[in-house]
VEXDREN-2710 file (C-alpha; in Angstrom, 1 decimal):
% VEXDREN-2710
k/r/px/py/pz
1/MET/-1.2/46.4/28.2
2/ALA/-3.7/43.9/29.6
3/ALA/-3.5/41.9/26.4
4/LEU/0.3/41.8/26.6
5/ARG/0.2/40.7/30.2
6/THR/-2.2/37.9/29.3
7/LEU/0.0/36.8/26.4
8/ALA/3.1/36.8/28.7
9/LEU/1.3/34.8/31.3
10/LEU/0.2/32.2/28.7
11/LEU/3.8/31.9/27.4
12/LEU/5.0/31.3/30.9
13/LEU/2.3/28.7/31.5
14/THR/2.9/26.8/28.3
15/GLY/6.6/26.7/27.9
16/CYS/6.9/23.9/25.3
17/ALA/4.2/21.4/24.4
18/THR/4.0/18.3/26.5
19/PHE/2.5/15.0/25.2
20/ALA/1.5/11.8/27.0
21/GLY/3.8/8.8/26.7
22/PRO/3.5/6.2/24.0
23/ALA/0.8/3.5/24.3
24/ASN/2.1/1.0/21.8
25/ILE/4.4/-1.9/22.6
26/PRO/7.2/-3.5/20.6
27/VAL/6.8/-6.7/18.7
28/ALA/8.1/-9.7/20.8
29/ARG/11.3/-11.1/19.5
30/ASP/9.8/-14.6/19.2
31/SER/6.9/-13.4/17.0
32/SER/6.4/-11.3/13.8
33/PRO/4.2/-8.4/13.0
34/MET/0.7/-9.1/11.6
35/GLY/0.8/-9.5/7.8
36/SER/-1.0/-7.5/5.1
37/LEU/-4.7/-7.0/5.1
38/THR/-6.8/-9.3/3.0
39/THR/-10.1/-8.3/1.5
40/PRO/-13.3/-10.4/1.8
41/GLU/-14.4/-12.6/-1.1
42/ILE/-17.3/-10.9/-3.0
43/ALA/-19.8/-12.9/-5.0
44/GLY/-20.9/-11.1/-8.2
45/ASP/-19.3/-8.3/-10.1
46/THR/-19.6/-5.4/-7.6
47/ALA/-17.2/-4.4/-4.9
48/ILE/-17.8/-1.2/-2.9
49/ALA/-15.2/1.1/-1.3
50/LEU/-16.3/3.9/1.1
51/ALA/-14.6/7.0/2.4
52/PHE/-16.1/8.8/5.5
53/SER/-14.9/12.3/6.2
54/GLY/-14.6/14.2/9.5
55/GLY/-17.1/16.4/11.2
56/GLY/-17.8/15.0/14.7
57/THR/-21.0/13.2/15.4
58/ARG/-22.6/14.7/12.3
59/ALA/-20.1/12.9/10.1
60/ALA/-20.6/9.6/12.0
61/ALA/-24.4/10.0/11.5
62/PHE/-23.9/10.6/7.8
63/ALA/-21.7/7.5/7.6
64/TYR/-24.3/5.4/9.5
65/GLY/-27.0/6.6/7.1
66/VAL/-24.9/5.5/4.1
67/LEU/-24.3/2.1/5.7
68/GLN/-28.0/1.7/6.4
69/GLY/-28.9/2.7/2.9
70/LEU/-26.6/0.1/1.4
71/LYS/-28.1/-2.5/3.8
72/GLU/-31.6/-1.8/2.4
73/MET/-30.4/-2.1/-1.3
74/PRO/-30.7/-5.7/-2.5
75/ALA/-27.8/-7.0/-4.7
76/LYS/-27.9/-9.5/-7.5
77/ASN/-26.5/-12.3/-5.3
78/GLY/-29.5/-12.2/-3.0
79/LYS/-27.6/-10.2/-0.3
80/SER/-27.5/-6.5/0.2
81/TYR/-25.0/-4.0/-1.2
82/LEU/-23.6/-3.6/2.3
83/ASP/-22.2/-7.2/2.0
84/GLN/-20.3/-6.0/-1.1
85/VAL/-18.2/-3.4/0.9
86/VAL/-14.5/-4.4/0.8
87/PHE/-12.9/-1.2/2.0
88/VAL/-13.7/1.8/4.3
89/SER/-11.5/4.8/5.0
90/GLY/-12.4/7.1/7.9
91/VAL/-11.1/10.2/9.7
92/SER/-12.4/11.9/12.9
93/GLY/-16.1/11.3/13.3
94/GLY/-16.1/9.1/10.2
95/SER/-13.5/6.9/11.7
96/VAL/-15.8/6.0/14.6
97/ALA/-18.4/4.6/12.2
98/ALA/-15.7/3.0/10.0
99/ALA/-14.1/1.2/12.9
100/TYR/-17.4/0.1/14.4
101/PHE/-18.6/-1.3/11.0
102/GLY/-15.3/-3.1/10.5
103/LEU/-15.4/-4.6/14.0
104/LYS/-19.1/-5.7/14.0
105/GLY/-19.7/-6.4/10.3
106/PRO/-22.9/-5.9/8.2
107/GLY/-25.1/-7.9/10.5
108/GLU/-24.3/-6.3/13.9
109/PHE/-23.4/-2.7/13.3
110/THR/-27.0/-1.5/13.5
111/ASP/-26.9/-0.6/17.2
112/PHE/-24.3/2.1/16.4
113/ARG/-27.1/4.7/16.8
114/GLU/-27.8/3.7/20.3
115/ARG/-24.2/3.1/21.4
116/PHE/-22.8/6.3/19.9
117/LEU/-25.0/8.7/17.9
118/ILE/-27.6/9.5/20.6
119/ARG/-25.1/9.4/23.4
120/ASN/-23.0/12.3/24.6
121/ALA/-19.5/11.5/23.8
122/GLU/-18.4/14.9/25.2
123/GLU/-19.7/14.2/28.7
124/ASP/-16.2/13.4/30.1
125/LEU/-14.5/16.2/28.2
126/ASN/-13.4/19.6/29.5
127/THR/-15.0/22.1/27.1
128/ASN/-15.1/25.3/29.3
129/VAL/-13.5/28.4/27.7
130/THR/-11.2/29.7/30.4
131/LEU/-7.7/31.2/30.6
132/VAL/-6.4/28.0/32.2
133/ASN/-7.9/25.9/29.4
134/LEU/-6.4/28.2/26.8
135/ALA/-3.0/27.7/28.4
136/ARG/-3.5/23.9/28.5
137/GLY/-4.4/24.0/24.8
138/LEU/-1.2/25.9/23.9
139/GLU/0.8/23.5/26.0
140/GLY/-0.5/20.4/24.2
141/GLY/-4.2/20.1/24.6
142/VAL/-7.1/20.7/27.0
143/ASN/-8.1/17.1/27.3
144/ASP/-5.6/14.2/27.8
145/ALA/-5.6/11.2/25.5
146/ASN/-7.5/9.0/28.0
147/ARG/-10.7/11.0/28.1
148/LEU/-12.1/10.4/24.6
149/SER/-10.5/7.0/24.2
150/GLY/-11.7/5.9/27.6
151/TRP/-15.3/6.9/26.7
152/LEU/-15.1/5.1/23.3
153/ASP/-13.6/2.0/24.9
154/GLY/-16.2/1.8/27.6
155/ASN/-19.3/2.7/25.5
156/VAL/-18.5/1.6/21.9
157/PHE/-15.6/-0.7/21.4
158/ASN/-15.5/-2.7/24.7
159/GLY/-11.8/-3.4/24.9
160/ALA/-11.3/-4.3/21.2
161/THR/-7.9/-3.9/19.6
162/LEU/-6.6/-3.4/16.1
163/GLY/-6.0/-7.1/16.1
164/ASP/-9.8/-7.6/16.3
165/LEU/-10.4/-5.2/13.5
166/PHE/-7.8/-6.6/11.1
167/GLN/-9.1/-10.1/10.5
168/PRO/-9.2/-12.2/7.3
169/GLY/-12.4/-11.9/5.4
170/LYS/-13.4/-8.6/7.0
171/PRO/-13.5/-5.3/5.0
172/VAL/-10.2/-3.4/5.0
173/ILE/-10.5/-0.4/7.4
174/TRP/-8.2/2.6/7.1
175/LEU/-8.2/4.9/10.2
176/ASN/-6.4/8.1/9.3
177/ALA/-4.6/10.6/11.5
178/SER/-1.8/13.2/11.2
179/ASP/1.8/12.9/12.5
180/LEU/2.5/16.3/14.0
181/TYR/6.2/15.6/14.5
182/ASN/6.9/14.6/10.8
183/ARG/4.0/16.5/9.2
184/THR/2.8/13.4/7.4
185/PRO/-0.4/11.4/7.2
186/PHE/-0.4/8.4/9.5
187/LEU/-2.4/5.2/8.8
188/PHE/-3.3/2.7/11.5
189/SER/-2.5/-0.5/9.6
190/PRO/-0.4/-3.7/10.0
191/VAL/2.1/-2.3/7.5
192/THR/2.6/0.9/9.5
193/PHE/3.0/-0.9/12.8
194/ALA/5.5/-3.3/11.2
195/ALA/7.6/-0.3/10.2
196/LEU/7.5/0.8/13.8
197/CYS/8.4/-2.7/15.1
198/SER/5.2/-2.4/17.2
199/ASP/2.5/-5.0/17.8
200/VAL/-0.6/-3.9/16.0
201/ARG/-2.6/-6.7/17.5
202/LYS/-2.4/-5.2/21.1
203/TYR/-3.1/-1.6/20.2
204/PRO/-6.5/-0.4/21.5
205/LEU/-9.0/0.4/18.8
206/SER/-10.4/3.2/20.9
207/LEU/-7.0/4.9/20.9
208/ALA/-6.6/4.7/17.2
209/VAL/-10.1/6.3/16.7
210/ALA/-9.3/8.9/19.3
211/ALA/-6.1/9.8/17.5
212/SER/-8.0/10.3/14.3
213/ALA/-10.5/12.6/16.1
214/ALA/-8.0/14.4/18.3
215/VAL/-8.4/18.0/17.1
216/PRO/-5.3/20.0/18.1
217/VAL/-5.6/22.3/21.2
218/VAL/-8.8/20.5/22.3
219/PHE/-6.9/17.2/22.7
220/VAL/-3.4/16.2/23.6
221/PRO/-2.0/14.3/20.7
222/ILE/-1.7/10.5/21.1
223/VAL/2.0/9.4/21.0
224/LEU/3.4/6.2/19.3
225/GLU/7.0/5.1/19.5
226/SER/9.1/3.2/17.1
227/PHE/11.3/0.3/18.3
228/PRO/14.4/-0.1/16.2
229/GLY/16.9/-2.9/16.7
230/MET/14.4/-5.7/16.8
231/GLY/16.3/-7.7/14.2
232/GLY/14.4/-10.2/12.1
233/ALA/11.2/-9.5/14.0
234/CYS/10.8/-6.2/12.2
235/PRO/11.6/-6.4/8.5
236/GLY/9.6/-3.2/7.8
237/GLN/12.3/-1.1/9.3
238/SER/14.6/-1.7/6.3
239/LYS/12.1/-0.5/3.7
240/ARG/13.0/2.8/2.0
241/TRP/9.4/4.0/1.7
242/CYS/8.9/4.1/5.5
243/LYS/12.0/6.3/5.9
244/CYS/10.8/8.7/3.2
245/ALA/7.4/8.9/4.8
246/GLY/8.8/9.6/8.2
247/ILE/7.4/6.5/9.7
248/CYS/10.6/4.8/10.9
249/GLY/12.5/6.3/13.8
250/GLY/11.4/8.6/16.6
251/PRO/8.0/9.2/18.3
252/LYS/4.8/10.0/16.4
253/ALA/2.4/12.6/17.9
254/LEU/-0.9/11.8/16.3
255/SER/-3.8/14.2/15.9
256/HIS/-6.8/14.9/13.6
END
């Protein structure tokens, strides 16, 4: 009976899941979405693509070790194999390392250990196992979207946006999340934001990484909205593939 009363209390507390409002903004009518990503020019006959999996700080540490190892391997063109990296895909903990490398580049990413790996990224998170937290988890998530993203923004990314990440000549970075509403993968990219009629250049990099790492129940999903009816400013809305993938129309609740 005690278990049944507890379950009934949780159902009363949770009701239906509640998510925070969208953080993305529409494309201005007098501008156009950022174009496709361009890969850096590589001297020689070797181009490297990397994929970093999830697993929290451990995954980020593994990714950092791979990047450091490539930096110490000399290539035929007199540079290191790290300079030959043209593409990095990351999810969860791997997305933190992928985003930082894409933002800083081969020459400046080496302080990632001090800025993230040996820090306590969970210091601002609610991690207590209580009945109230269990109810919050069933309602949408124990920690709201601003906790992890705020810590990442203040300690790792310093106000950077996806516009800073997606620059010509830089490695192409894929930050991956899941769209809980449509049950589809979600990729933070100029093409995806063009389909949403949203300005990718203004979206905080910390929010994209937090969405990739937002484990359900522990974190409230991060919400994005689509902005139909923007006319010529949003050609991506008319593409058949975005409708099939569930990208166009309606909100996106993004999680790990």
